[in-house]
N, C-alpha and C positions, 0 to 999 in steps of 0.2 A: 423507545430508544434509551440507551444508558447515556446520561449527560457526561460531557467531557470535564473531568476534574481539573485539568490544567486550565481550561477556559473559565471555569467557575472560580478558581483561586486568583488567576492573574488577569482575567478579562480579555484575552485575545486568544485566537486559535493556536492550537499546537500543530505540529507537522502531520499528526494522524487524524486531525478533525476532518470528518467526511467519509472515512473509511467504512464505518458502520452503515451509514445510509447508502453508500455506493454498493456495499456487499448486498444489501437488501434489494437494491435496484437490479443487481446482477442476477439474483435469484428469481426475479420476476421476468427476466429476459430482456431487460432494458440495458443493453450493452453500451450504447452510445451515451445514454444518461448516466450510467455508472461511471464511464470515463470522464465525463464532464464534471461530475461531482468530486471525484478523487482520481486524478490521472494515473496514480501509481497502483491502481487496484489490480491490474493484470500482472504487473511485475511482482507485486507482493504475493499474490496467489502462486505464481510459478516458483518464487523463492521459497514459500512454505512447503510446496510439494517436493522440491529438491532437498530441503532440509529434513523433511520426514523420510525421504528415500535414503539419505545419508545415515540416519539412525536405524532404519529398519532393514536395509540391505548392506551388510558389512562387506560383501564380496567386491563391490565397486567403490571407487573413490570419487566422491562428488565435491571434494573441497575446492578445487579450482573453479568449477562451475558455480558453486555457492558464492565464492568471492566475486566473480564476474557479475552474477545476478544481483548481489548486494550493491555493487557500484552502480549498475544500471538502475536499480531500485532507488538509490539515494538521488541520482540524477532526476528521476521522475517525481520524487517527493519534493525536492527543493525547487524544481522547475514549476511544478503545479502550485506550490505554496506562493512562489513569486508572482505567477500569473494571476492567481486568485486574489491576492492582497494588494499588489502594487501595480498591475497592469489594467485589470478590468474594473 
């Protein structure tokens, strides 16, 4: 795994720490473990798909959907970070 540069420099986890391990778990079929590792994994992947569609398919407008997914993704990222570091 690629080490987190932010964690190496500052000594604490960034908002993206756990994404790489979660993606690896997702590829292995461990969906619940991937969600527990990084709760925003599914919203991140959906956001990446809609962003790719926006750039590949110019006939449809995905901007509103991308903004809604970004807000939902931020909610999951911040919520997961809070639960991981301050609740458990």
